[in-house]
Structures are given as structure tokens and as C-alpha cells.
C-alpha positions as CSV (number, residue, x, y, z in Angstrom):
1,M,53.2,-200.5,-41.0
2,Q,49.9,-202.4,-41.1
3,K,50.0,-206.1,-40.7
4,S,47.7,-206.7,-43.7
5,N,50.0,-205.3,-46.4
6,K,53.4,-205.5,-44.7
7,F,54.7,-208.0,-47.2
8,H,53.6,-206.6,-50.5
9,I,56.3,-208.7,-52.4
10,K,54.0,-211.7,-52.3
11,M,53.5,-212.7,-55.8
12,E,50.1,-213.4,-57.3
13,D,48.8,-215.4,-60.4
14,E,51.7,-214.6,-62.8
15,C,54.1,-214.5,-59.8
16,R,55.9,-211.5,-61.2
17,L,57.6,-213.5,-63.9
18,R,57.1,-210.7,-66.3
19,A,54.4,-212.3,-68.3
20,G,53.3,-210.5,-71.3
21,N,56.2,-208.0,-71.4
22,G,59.3,-209.6,-69.9
23,S,62.1,-211.3,-71.5
24,M,60.8,-214.7,-70.9
25,E,57.7,-214.0,-72.7
26,A,59.7,-212.1,-75.2
27,M,61.0,-215.6,-76.1
28,A,57.4,-216.4,-77.1
29,G,57.3,-218.9,-74.3
30,S,58.7,-221.7,-76.3
31,F,62.1,-223.1,-77.3
32,N,61.6,-222.7,-81.1
33,D,62.5,-219.0,-81.6
34,A,65.4,-219.8,-83.7
35,L,63.1,-221.1,-86.3
36,E,60.7,-219.2,-88.4
37,P,59.0,-216.5,-86.4
38,F,55.4,-217.3,-85.5
39,Q,52.7,-214.7,-84.3
40,P,50.5,-216.3,-81.6
41,L,46.9,-216.5,-82.7
42,F,45.5,-216.5,-79.1
43,T,46.1,-215.2,-75.7
44,V,45.0,-217.4,-72.8
45,K,44.7,-217.4,-68.9
46,V,43.6,-220.2,-66.7
47,C,41.9,-219.2,-63.5
48,N,39.1,-219.8,-61.1
49,P,39.7,-223.4,-60.1
50,I,36.7,-225.2,-58.7
51,K,36.7,-228.6,-57.0
52,D,34.1,-230.8,-58.3
53,G,34.3,-234.1,-56.6
54,E,37.5,-236.0,-57.7
55,A,38.1,-233.3,-60.4
56,V,39.1,-229.7,-60.7
57,L,37.3,-227.4,-63.1
58,Y,39.5,-224.6,-64.7
59,T,38.2,-221.6,-66.5
60,I,40.2,-220.7,-69.6
61,H,39.8,-217.2,-70.8
62,T,40.8,-216.8,-74.5
63,T,41.2,-213.9,-76.9
64,E,41.7,-214.8,-80.5
65,I,44.1,-212.4,-82.0
66,K,43.3,-211.0,-85.5
67,L,46.4,-210.4,-87.6
68,D,44.5,-207.5,-89.5
69,D,42.4,-204.7,-88.2
70,S,39.4,-205.5,-90.3
71,S,37.5,-207.5,-87.7
72,P,37.6,-207.3,-83.9
73,S,39.3,-210.1,-81.8
74,L,37.1,-212.8,-80.6
75,E,36.9,-213.6,-76.8
76,G,35.8,-216.8,-75.3
77,Q,35.5,-218.7,-72.0
78,V,35.4,-222.3,-71.6
79,V,35.6,-224.7,-68.6
80,R,38.1,-227.7,-68.7
81,R,39.3,-230.4,-66.5
82,Y,42.7,-231.9,-66.4
83,E,41.7,-234.8,-68.5
84,D,40.9,-232.3,-71.2
85,F,44.4,-231.0,-71.1
86,E,45.7,-234.6,-71.6
87,W,43.4,-235.1,-74.5
88,L,44.7,-231.8,-76.2
89,H,48.3,-232.8,-75.6
90,H,47.7,-236.3,-76.9
91,S,46.0,-234.8,-79.9
92,L,48.6,-232.3,-80.7
93,I,51.6,-234.6,-80.6
94,T,50.0,-237.5,-82.5
95,K,48.6,-235.4,-85.5
96,K,51.8,-233.7,-86.4
97,D,55.3,-235.0,-87.2
98,T,57.1,-234.1,-83.9
99,T,60.1,-236.2,-84.2
100,A,62.5,-233.3,-84.3
101,L,60.4,-231.1,-81.8
102,I,61.1,-230.4,-78.3
103,I,57.5,-230.7,-77.2
104,P,56.2,-228.2,-74.3
105,P,55.6,-230.5,-71.3
106,L,52.3,-231.1,-69.8
107,P,52.2,-230.2,-66.0
108,A,51.6,-232.8,-63.4
109,R,48.2,-233.9,-62.5
110,P,46.7,-232.0,-59.6
111,V,46.2,-233.7,-56.2
112,V,42.5,-233.8,-55.5
113,D,41.7,-236.9,-53.5
114,A,42.0,-237.1,-49.7
115,K,44.7,-239.7,-49.6
116,G,46.8,-237.8,-52.0
117,A,46.3,-234.5,-50.0
118,E,47.3,-236.3,-46.7
119,N,50.4,-237.7,-48.4
120,K,51.2,-234.2,-49.8
121,S,50.8,-232.5,-46.4
122,T,52.9,-235.2,-44.6
123,K,55.7,-234.7,-47.4
124,Q,55.7,-230.9,-46.9
125,L,55.0,-230.6,-43.1
126,G,56.7,-233.7,-41.8
127,S,55.4,-237.1,-40.6
128,Q,54.8,-235.8,-37.0
129,S,52.4,-233.0,-38.3
130,K,48.6,-233.6,-37.9
131,V,47.7,-230.7,-40.2
132,L,46.0,-231.3,-43.4
133,M,47.1,-228.4,-45.8
134,G,44.1,-226.9,-47.7
135,D,43.6,-227.0,-51.6
136,D,45.8,-224.6,-53.5
137,F,44.9,-224.9,-57.1
138,S,46.4,-221.6,-58.1
139,K,49.7,-223.2,-58.8
140,D,48.0,-225.7,-61.2
141,C,46.3,-222.6,-63.0
142,R,49.7,-221.0,-63.4
143,A,51.3,-224.3,-64.7
144,L,48.4,-224.9,-67.1
145,T,48.4,-221.1,-68.2
146,K,52.2,-221.6,-68.9
147,Y,51.5,-224.8,-70.9
148,L,48.8,-223.4,-73.0
149,R,51.0,-220.2,-73.9
150,L,53.8,-222.5,-74.8
151,M,51.5,-224.3,-77.2
152,V,49.8,-221.3,-78.7
153,S,53.2,-219.7,-79.4
154,H,54.6,-222.8,-80.8
155,R,55.1,-222.6,-84.7
156,V,53.6,-226.0,-85.2
157,F,51.1,-226.6,-82.5
158,G,50.0,-223.0,-82.5
159,K,48.3,-223.5,-85.8
160,D,46.6,-226.7,-85.0
161,G,42.8,-226.9,-85.2
162,S,42.5,-229.1,-82.1
163,L,44.0,-226.3,-80.0
164,R,41.4,-223.7,-81.4
165,S,38.6,-226.2,-80.6
166,F,39.9,-226.8,-77.0
167,L,40.1,-223.0,-76.3
168,M,37.0,-221.8,-78.1
169,Q,34.6,-224.6,-78.3
170,L,32.3,-224.7,-75.2
171,D,31.8,-228.6,-75.1
172,P,35.0,-230.4,-74.6
173,A,36.0,-233.4,-76.7
174,A,35.1,-236.9,-75.5
175,R,37.5,-237.6,-72.5
176,T,39.4,-240.8,-73.2
177,K,41.9,-241.9,-70.6
178,I,45.2,-242.5,-72.1
179,K,46.9,-245.5,-70.5
180,K,50.0,-247.5,-71.2
181,G,50.1,-251.2,-70.5
182,I,53.0,-252.9,-68.5
183,L,54.4,-254.5,-71.6
184,E,54.3,-251.1,-73.6
185,K,56.0,-249.4,-70.6
186,L,58.9,-252.0,-70.3
187,S,59.3,-251.9,-74.1
188,S,59.6,-248.0,-74.0
189,K,62.2,-248.2,-71.1
190,Y,64.3,-250.9,-73.0
191,D,64.0,-249.0,-76.3
192,S,65.0,-245.7,-74.6
193,A,68.0,-247.3,-73.0
194,L,69.2,-248.8,-76.2
195,K,69.0,-245.6,-77.9
196,T,70.9,-243.8,-75.2
197,T,73.9,-246.0,-75.6
198,Y,73.6,-246.1,-79.4
199,R,76.7,-244.2,-81.0
200,D,75.7,-241.3,-83.1
201,V,77.2,-240.5,-86.4
202,D,77.4,-236.8,-85.7
203,D,79.8,-235.9,-82.9
204,H,77.7,-232.8,-82.3
205,F,74.5,-234.7,-81.7
206,Q,76.4,-237.3,-79.8
207,K,77.6,-234.5,-77.4
208,E,74.3,-233.0,-77.1
209,R,72.6,-236.2,-76.3
210,D,75.2,-237.0,-73.6
211,N,74.7,-233.5,-72.2
212,A,71.0,-233.9,-72.2
213,V,71.1,-237.0,-70.1
214,N,73.5,-235.5,-67.7
215,Y,71.5,-232.1,-67.6
216,S,68.3,-234.0,-66.9
217,S,69.8,-236.0,-64.0
218,Q,71.4,-233.0,-62.4
219,L,68.3,-230.9,-62.9
220,G,66.1,-233.4,-61.3
221,A,68.2,-233.7,-58.3
222,M,68.2,-229.9,-58.1
223,T,64.5,-229.8,-58.3
224,T,64.0,-232.3,-55.7
225,N,66.5,-230.7,-53.3
226,Y,65.0,-227.4,-53.8
227,S,61.5,-228.8,-52.9
228,R,63.0,-230.3,-49.8
229,M,64.5,-226.9,-48.9
230,V,61.2,-225.0,-49.4
231,D,59.4,-227.8,-47.2
232,S,61.9,-227.2,-44.6
233,S,61.0,-223.6,-44.6
234,R,57.3,-224.4,-44.4
235,R,58.0,-226.6,-41.2
236,I,59.9,-223.7,-39.7
237,A,57.0,-221.4,-40.2
238,C,54.8,-223.9,-38.5
239,T,57.1,-224.0,-35.5
240,Y,57.1,-220.3,-35.2
241,G,53.5,-220.6,-35.0
242,H,53.4,-223.1,-32.3
243,L,55.9,-221.0,-30.2
244,A,53.8,-217.8,-30.8
245,T,50.6,-219.6,-29.6
246,T,52.4,-220.8,-26.5
247,C,53.7,-217.3,-25.8
248,N,50.2,-215.8,-26.2
249,L,48.8,-218.5,-23.8
250,G,51.5,-217.7,-21.3
251,G,50.6,-214.1,-21.4
252,K,47.3,-214.8,-19.6
253,L,48.8,-215.1,-16.2
254,P,46.8,-213.6,-13.3
255,P,47.1,-209.8,-13.7
256,D,49.0,-209.2,-10.4
257,T,51.8,-206.7,-10.0
258,D,54.5,-209.2,-10.7
259,A,52.9,-210.9,-13.7
260,A,51.6,-207.8,-15.6
261,Q,55.1,-207.0,-17.0
262,A,55.6,-210.7,-17.9
263,N,52.2,-210.8,-19.6
264,K,52.8,-207.9,-21.8
265,L,56.4,-209.3,-22.7
266,L,55.0,-212.7,-23.7
267,V,52.3,-211.1,-25.9
268,R,54.7,-208.9,-27.5
269,L,57.0,-211.9,-28.1
270,G,54.2,-213.9,-29.5
271,E,53.4,-211.1,-32.0
272,S,57.0,-211.0,-33.0
273,L,57.0,-214.7,-33.6
274,E,53.8,-214.3,-35.8
275,D,55.7,-211.6,-37.8
276,A,58.8,-214.1,-38.3
277,K,56.2,-216.9,-39.3
278,H,54.5,-214.6,-41.9
279,G,57.8,-213.6,-43.2
280,V,58.8,-217.3,-43.7
281,E,55.5,-218.1,-45.2
282,V,55.9,-215.4,-47.9
283,D,59.4,-216.7,-48.5
284,V,58.0,-220.0,-49.1
285,V,55.3,-218.7,-51.5
286,N,57.9,-216.6,-53.3
287,D,60.3,-219.4,-53.6
288,E,57.7,-221.9,-55.1
289,N,56.5,-219.2,-57.5
290,S,59.8,-218.0,-58.8
291,L,62.8,-220.4,-58.9
292,G,60.7,-223.6,-58.1
293,F,58.2,-223.0,-60.8
294,Q,61.0,-222.6,-63.3
295,L,63.0,-225.6,-62.1
296,D,60.0,-227.8,-62.3
297,L,59.3,-226.5,-65.8
298,A,63.0,-226.8,-66.9
299,F,63.2,-230.4,-65.6
300,R,60.0,-231.4,-67.6
301,Y,61.5,-229.8,-70.6
302,S,64.7,-231.7,-70.2
303,Q,62.5,-234.9,-70.4
304,S,61.1,-233.6,-73.8
305,L,64.7,-232.7,-74.9
306,K,65.8,-236.4,-74.2
307,D,62.7,-237.7,-76.1
308,M,63.6,-235.6,-79.1
309,H,67.1,-237.2,-79.1
310,S,65.7,-240.6,-78.6
311,R,63.3,-240.2,-81.6
312,R,66.1,-238.9,-83.7
313,T,68.4,-241.8,-82.7
314,G,65.5,-244.1,-83.7
315,L,65.6,-242.7,-87.3
316,L,69.3,-243.1,-87.3
317,I,68.9,-246.8,-86.4
318,T,66.4,-247.2,-89.0
319,Y,68.6,-245.6,-91.6
320,E,71.7,-247.8,-90.8
321,E,69.6,-250.9,-90.7
322,S,68.2,-250.0,-94.2
323,D,71.6,-249.4,-95.5
324,K,72.6,-253.1,-94.2
325,A,69.6,-254.4,-95.7
326,L,70.5,-252.9,-99.0
327,V,73.9,-254.5,-99.0
328,K,72.4,-257.9,-98.4
329,A,69.5,-257.4,-100.7
330,K,68.8,-260.0,-103.3
331,P,68.7,-258.6,-107.0
332,H,64.8,-258.9,-107.2
333,K,64.4,-256.8,-104.0
334,R,67.2,-254.4,-104.5
335,V,64.9,-251.6,-105.9
336,E,62.6,-251.8,-103.0
337,A,65.6,-251.7,-100.6
338,E,67.1,-248.8,-102.2
339,E,63.7,-246.8,-102.0
340,T,63.5,-247.9,-98.3
341,K,67.0,-246.5,-97.7
342,K,66.4,-243.3,-99.4
343,A,63.3,-242.6,-97.5
344,A,65.1,-243.5,-94.2
345,E,68.0,-241.2,-95.2
346,K,65.7,-238.3,-96.1
347,A,63.7,-238.7,-92.8
348,F,66.9,-238.7,-90.8
349,E,68.4,-235.7,-92.5
350,E,65.2,-233.5,-92.3
351,C,65.0,-234.4,-88.6
352,S,68.7,-233.5,-88.0
353,E,68.2,-230.3,-89.7
354,V,65.2,-229.2,-87.6
355,A,66.7,-230.6,-84.5
356,R,69.8,-228.3,-84.8
357,K,67.6,-225.3,-84.9
358,E,65.5,-226.6,-82.0
359,L,68.5,-227.2,-79.8
360,L,70.1,-223.8,-80.5
361,S,66.7,-222.2,-79.5
362,F,66.3,-224.5,-76.5
363,H,69.5,-223.6,-75.0
364,R,69.0,-219.7,-75.6
365,A,65.6,-219.7,-74.1
366,R,66.6,-221.9,-71.2
367,L,69.4,-219.5,-70.1
368,I,67.2,-216.5,-70.4
369,M,64.2,-218.1,-68.5
370,M,66.5,-219.3,-65.7
371,S,68.3,-215.9,-65.3
372,D,65.0,-214.1,-65.1
373,A,63.7,-216.7,-62.5
374,L,67.0,-216.2,-60.4
375,C,66.5,-212.4,-60.5
376,V,62.8,-212.5,-59.4
377,H,63.9,-215.0,-56.7
378,A,66.7,-212.7,-55.4
379,E,64.5,-209.7,-55.5
380,A,61.7,-211.4,-53.5
381,K,64.2,-212.6,-51.0
382,I,65.7,-209.2,-50.4
383,K,62.3,-207.5,-50.1
384,T,60.9,-210.0,-47.7
385,A,64.0,-210.0,-45.6
386,R,64.0,-206.2,-45.3
387,D,60.3,-206.2,-44.3
388,T,60.8,-208.9,-41.8
389,Y,63.7,-207.1,-40.4
390,A,61.9,-203.9,-40.0
391,L,59.0,-205.6,-38.1
392,L,61.3,-207.5,-35.8
393,A,63.4,-204.3,-35.2
394,R,60.3,-202.6,-34.1
395,S,59.2,-205.5,-31.7
396,L,62.8,-205.4,-30.3
397,S,62.6,-201.7,-29.7
398,T,59.3,-202.0,-27.9
399,I,60.4,-204.8,-25.7
400,K,63.6,-202.8,-24.6
401,Q,61.3,-200.0,-23.7
402,M,59.1,-202.2,-21.5
């Protein structure tokens, strides 16, 4: 068994999450399949990340799918920064009525500055480590690819002209940094807390909203603890590496009769520790790319779920306030108050109707996606464990023969 390919379970790019032909992508990559079917107009892939100062440039390969065979599919390639993805997300959610939609979440901003990289290395390798981990933007490519696929397969966002421009137009739109002031953030938090405690008129939505809050909290804790476990495995791999180096240095004793056997034993032990180190490193990559990737996505989606409930509750509050205003309205303002109430009632009922379907699709897709991630995670664990066992068993046999 050659050292270069002894752990061929290691996942690349799509991290074996059955992109394009698995049950996860069979759900069209979004939580809206319970609604009307939608045929994506594009296939996308983000790759070739290049660091450019304090930014990362991503290449997006896009194929525009033609619904008829009369004309060939168009292909395009554009370069975008993370700020361009922020602009796209803001543009998509502000141009449409997204009140009842569970919006695909935008991935986290990549760490590109030296201070951020140092903090990340300290978190992953421990405060005692002086090692600075190298840039690995492949994870960001995978997350951004998933985000774009969720958007292009969405029945509302997938038809937006801004999305097509983002994917096919060479020059990006003007990059406008989107910031919230401190007062706006405080107001948003207060408003969200108020809506969370507001009693819903529909027991089904009240239960769903309570479950969403609890689900998001537990999922956040699970994601954090899983990341800590992966970081612990990464530190174990570093420890194996230190031990292997120590054994190899010890194996350079003066080659006299008594030390020759010890030298061979220490060198062989060092190689075994390197094998164990490589096995743990592959485990870390697979853990991050399978279950870790899905937990992070599910947690971000849980925030979108809570936001949807919050927006619907806002419509409910507006509707009930308009009803109270109608009761107190003076005769010359009664017609205006009735129209306001009817508009609020219509908006609330339409939102509730779409939200029911969104929730049904959300729960169905969430179960399938997590089930697939667990299967891939387990398969990778078993494969890596078998390969590691085979290498260590071979080393043990060699040592016994010495």
C-alpha cells in the first residue's frame, strides 16, 4: 500500500455529498419543494480561490440551461469577491416579497487578514501552539457553491434578473458595503424578542415558532460542540506529529552494535505515528466536509426559519392593531380603517398560506439532508479506520519481527 493514496476516502470539492445525483440535490437544494416545481435555469460551481490582498477572488463557472433543444446552453465564467455575494443576497431579498419564505442563508465571510488567521489557528490548535495554519479557501468555495445552488433552484429567487447578471455578466455590480447602525441593531433585537413572546392566533404556527426557537438553540450548541471535537482531533494529529519527529531524531544514535536495533525500532515507530497522524488528519477533513458542513448549513437555515416566523408575527401584530384601530375609528375615518384592516388581513392570510407549505418542505428536506450527511460521515469514518488499522497492523508486524 503506497503512502500517497492509502486514504482514498478523503473527500474533494463536493465532499461526496452526492451533488447532482443524490437525494440531497434531488431536493433541488432548497426548502421549497412542497411548493410548485421549479426547473433551475443554471448550474453553478465556485472554484479556484485566489487571495488578492485583503480579499479572495472566486471563479464561478455557470451553464445556463435551455428548457428547449432549439438552442445550445450558454456557458460563462466570472470572478467575484465575497462582497459581491453580499450584494447579490441583499438584492434578492429586498426586490421580492420574502415575508413567508425561508431564505437560503449566506455563508460566513472568509478569514483573510493575518489577525483573523492567527485567532483561527489558536482556536483550532490551542493557545500553546505556535503554528499558523495555511489558507484553505476550498471550504468557502464549497459553501458558496451550495449557496448559489440553493438560490438558482429557488422558485422565487431562481428567476430573478439580479441572479443572472451576477452569474453571467463579467463586470460585477458596484460593491456597496451593507452595514447596520447600533440603533438599528438594538431595535431589531428588541423587535425580535417582542415577536417571539407574542401569542399566535394559530396553534399550529405557535407550536412551529416555539419549536424553531428551541431547534435553533440546540442546533447552535451542537454545531459549536462538534467544531470543538474536530479541533481536538486536529490537536491530536499535531501531537502525533511531534512524537513522530522525536522518534525519528532518536533513531539517529551512533550506529554501534547496541544502538542499531534501537535506531530501526525508533524509525519504524516514527513512521507508525506518521500513519496515525495522517489518519486523524483525514478524519478531520471528512468530519468537516460531511457532518460539519451540514450542521453549519442547518444552523444558518434555522436562523432563516426564525426570521420567517418573526416576519409573519409582524403581519399578525399589524393585523390585530388595525382591527383595534377600526373599533376605535371615528365615523369619518372608518372607511380608511376598514381598508387598512382588509389589506393587513389579506397580507397575513397570504403569508400564512405560503408559510405552511414552506414549513412542510423545510422539515422534509432537513431530515433528508441530515440523514445523507450522517451516512456519508459514517462511511468515511469506517473507511478511514480500516485503512489506519491496516497500516498500524503492518507496522506492528514489522516491529515484532525485528
